[in-house]
Residue, then its C-alpha position, 0 to 999 in steps of 0.5 A: m517509468k511509475r513503480l509501485y512500492r509500499s510507502s514508508t510514509e502513508r502507512v497504517i500496517a505495511g504501506v501497501c495501501g499507501g503505496l497504491g495511493i501513491y502510485f494512483d495518485k489517490d487517497p489511501v484511505l479509498f484503497r484501505i476501504l476497498f481491501v475491507i470490501i473485498t475482505i467482507l464480500w468475498g473474504t480475499g482482501i487479508l490474503l491479497y493484501l499479504v501477497m502485495w506485502i510481501s511482493v512489493p518492495k518498501d519505498t526506500k528512497r522516501l524513507q532516506g530523503a526524510g532523514k535528511 
């Protein structure tokens, strides 16, 4: 079963968009642009990003595998 994690490799700030990109098998840039558009249009993009930063766990398996 697939789970959503914050990416430890595809990250700019907290890895939220990178994690979404991995989960949906899409380019993380699309999610970054989407967050910017949501912020500009409705002003809730930053709040949504912060909530996901707090609630979505970090992908520690990829981080441990990168060190080997």
